[in-house]
N, C-alpha and C positions, 0 to 999 in steps of 0.2 A: 504493500500500500504506500509506503514511504517513497519507493522508487517511482511509483505511478504519479504521486503528488509532485515529485521533483520534476518529472517530465512535463507535467501540465504547467507547472510554474515557469519552466524555461520556455515552453511554447507561448505562454501568455506574455512573457517578457519580449520575445521576438515579435509577436503581433503588436504589442504596445509600441515598440521601437519603430516598426514600419508605419503604424498609424500616424504617430506624431511626426515622423519624417516626411510622410506624404501630404500632410495638411498644407504645407507651403505650396505644393503643386496645385491643389484644389483652390487655394486662395487666389492664385494667379489666374486660374480658369474663371473664377467668379468675378474678378475685376474686369473681365472683358466686356461685361454688360452693366455691372452695378458699381456704385461708388464704394470706397473703402468703408464709409460709415454704414451704408446699407448692408454690406456683407457682415460687418461686425454686429449690428443689432439683430439681424436675422439669425445668425449663428448662435448668439447668446440666448435669444428668446426661445428658440426651438429646443436647444439643449437644456436650458433652465426649466422649461415647462415639463419636459420628460423626467428630469431628475427630481423636481419638486413633487410631481404627481406620485412618483415612487415612494418618497418619504411620507407624504400625507397619507397614502394608502396604508403604509406601515404604522401609522398612528403617531408620528412625531408631533410634539406640541408646537404651537405657533410661538416663535421667539418673543421674548419680552421686549418692552419698548427700548430699554437700554441696549439689548442685543441687536435690535433693528438699527439703532443709531450706529453701532459699530459695524454692522453688516454693510450699511450704505456707505460709510466712510471708506472701508476697505475695498468695496466693490469699485469705487471710483478709481482706485489705483490699479487693482488687479485686472478688472474687466472693462473699464471705460478707457483709461489712458493706455494701458498695456495692449489691449486688443485693438483699439483704434489706431494707435501709432504703429503697432506691429503689422497690421494689415496694410496700412498706408505705405509703409516702407517697401512692401512687395511691389507696389505700383511703379516705383522708381528704380528698382534694382533687381538683378536676377533672384529668383525665389530661393535658391540655395545659399546665396550670399546673405540674404535676410536671416535665414536659419542659422548660419554661421555666426552672425552678429549676436544672436540670442545666446550663444555660448559664453558671452561675457558675464551673464547672470551668475552661474555657479562660481566663476573665477572671482568676481567681485565679492560675492557673499562670503566665500571662504576667507578672503583677505580681511573683510570687516570683522568676521567672527574671530579671526586669529588675533587681531589687535584688541578687540573688545574683551576677549577671554584671556588675554595675555599668554597666549600659547607659546611654548618654548620653540625657538627657531628650528625649523625643520628644513634641511638643505634640499630634500626631495621635493617638498612643497614649493620651495622657492624656485627650483628649476622648472617644475611643472607650471607655475604661474608665468614665469618668463617665456617659456616655450609657447604657451597658449596665447599670450598677448602678442607675441611676435607673429605667430601663425595667423591670427585674426587680422592684424595690421597688414600683413603681406597679401592676404586674400582680398581685403577690402580696398586697399589703396595701390592698385597697379593700373596702368594706363588703359589696358583693354577693358577692364571692368568698369573703371570710372567713366568711360565714354559710352557706356550702355544706354544712358538716358541723360538728357540735358539737365535734368533735375536730380541726378544721382545723389549729390551730397545732401539734398533735402531728405532723400531716403535714408541716408546714413544717420542724419540727425533724428529722424523718426525712430529708427531702430534703436539708437542709444536711449532715446526718451522712453521707449517701451521697456527696455532693460531696467532703467533706473526706477520707473514706476512699479515694475514687478518686484524689484528688490525691496523698495520701501513698503509696499503692501504686504510682502511676505513677512517682514519683521513685525509689522503691526499685527498680523494674524497670529503669528507665533507667540506674541505677548498679550494676546486677548485675555482679559480677566474673567470673562464668563464664556468659556469656549463651548461651542456647539460641536456636534459631529461635523467634521470638516466638509464632507460632501453635501450635507444638508445646508451648511452655511454657503457653500459654493452655489447650490441651486438657487437660493435667494439672491445671491450676488449676481448671478447670470440674468435673472429676471429683471432685477432693479437696474442693472447696467444697460440692458437692452432698451429700457424705457428712456434712460438718459441719452443714450446714443441716438435713439429715434428722434428725440426732441432737438438734439444738436444737428442732426441731418436735415430736419425740416427748417431749422433756423438758417442753415447754410444754403438752403434752396433746392435740396434734393427732393424730387417728386417720387413718391412710391410708385414703382413700375407695376402696371397691371400684370397679373399672373399670366394672362394669355400672350403677353409680349416678351416673356422671359423664355429663352431657349431651354430645351431639355438638358443640354450640357450644363448650363448655369444652375438649373434646379437640382440636378444630380450633384453638382459641386457643393451647393449650400447644404443639401441633405447629408452628404458625406461629412462635411465639416461639423455639422450639428449632432447627427446621430452617432457617427463613428468617431470623428476627431475630438469630440468633447464628451458626450454622455457615456458612450461605450468605453472610451479610453480611461475616463475617471474610474469607472467601475472595475476595469481590469487592474488599474493601479491599486485600487482598494483591496482587491483580492491578493495581489502580491505583497502589499503592505501588511496584511493580516498574517501572511505566511512568514513574515520576518525576513524576507529576502531583500533587505534594504541595499546591501552591497551589490546585489545583482540588478535590482531595479535602477540603481544609479548608473548602470552601464548605458542606459538610454541617453544620457547626456552626451556621449560621444558616438553612439551608433546612429542616432536619429539624424544628425547633420550629414553623415555619410550617405544615408538613404536619400535625404533631400537633394544632395549633390548629384547623385546618380540619376534620380528622376528628372531633375531640372535640366541636366545636360542631354540625357537621352530623349526625353519626352518633349521638352520645350526648345531644344537646341540652343540653350543659353550659352553665352560665351565663356571660355575658360582658357587658361594658358598654364605654362609650367609653374609660374609664380603662384597662381591660384591653387594648383594641386599641392604644391609644397606647403602653402599656408594651411590648407585643410589638414594635411597629414600632421603638421606641427601642432595645430589646435587640438586635434584628437589625442595626440600623444601627451600634450600638456594636461588636458582634462583627465586622462587616464591616471597620470601620476598624482594629481590632486585628489581624485576619488579614492585611489588605493590607500592613501595615508590617513583618510578620515575614518575614525572608529565609529562615529555616530553622526548620522545625517538627519536633518529635519526635512521630512518628505516634501514639503511644499516647494522647496528650491528646485525640484526636478520637474515641476509641472509647467514651466514656461515653454510654450509651444507656439 
């Protein structure tokens, strides 16, 4: 039975890695017809509705007023700013480069925690940090990639904003004084953030596209992002978390960008060169070293997708 559970867990890990690596491809597909804000609020609303329905059916109590205030505050960073900026970045840069920029999140979080907790200097961690940062910089800032779009550097700014908002929201959620089941909290955050993103979209002048005018490809992409990339992926992660395979789940952090890269180059014919490939290899190697030396990981840091 233990061997069977182990095989199921590894299979779940591989599926999770593929799902979150492939979301960048489907974001790119969705942006062909919809604005970044429309993609963001549709994805959050559908995923949140499914997850919230599950918890309500299971009999979870409605959060208290104080918990709702916290949920709204955290959702603004995790699912309004992070999702909004993250999807917008894909509009201006190759999808796999946007995924790679997201790798800054675990690197920065580990650095902050090392200073905050006054961890003893670890040369392996220092090497991993340096290698990862070098790899990300090499992949993001080389001529063939920066010429992808006239507004490429706006995309870079959006990607960094998404990373910073996720990091701040992650620390806020981990320090929550009245913690809920994290996935129950996520479901409310997704619903609330979808409403905020919808209002921002309307204020910006985006008109909701009639369903009949949206192509099957875009509908399929939004469905995949919502049902698979958010709701199902969170549930799979929850299964792995309960099995205490945190060290294995953290492998997602460097396998997912690799999947995003392969899909972006093969499916979308996105540009790449030797510097980009070297940068990706260095980033993955750096993340591997950082993950290896961590004895305890807070699971939320692995969810930035």
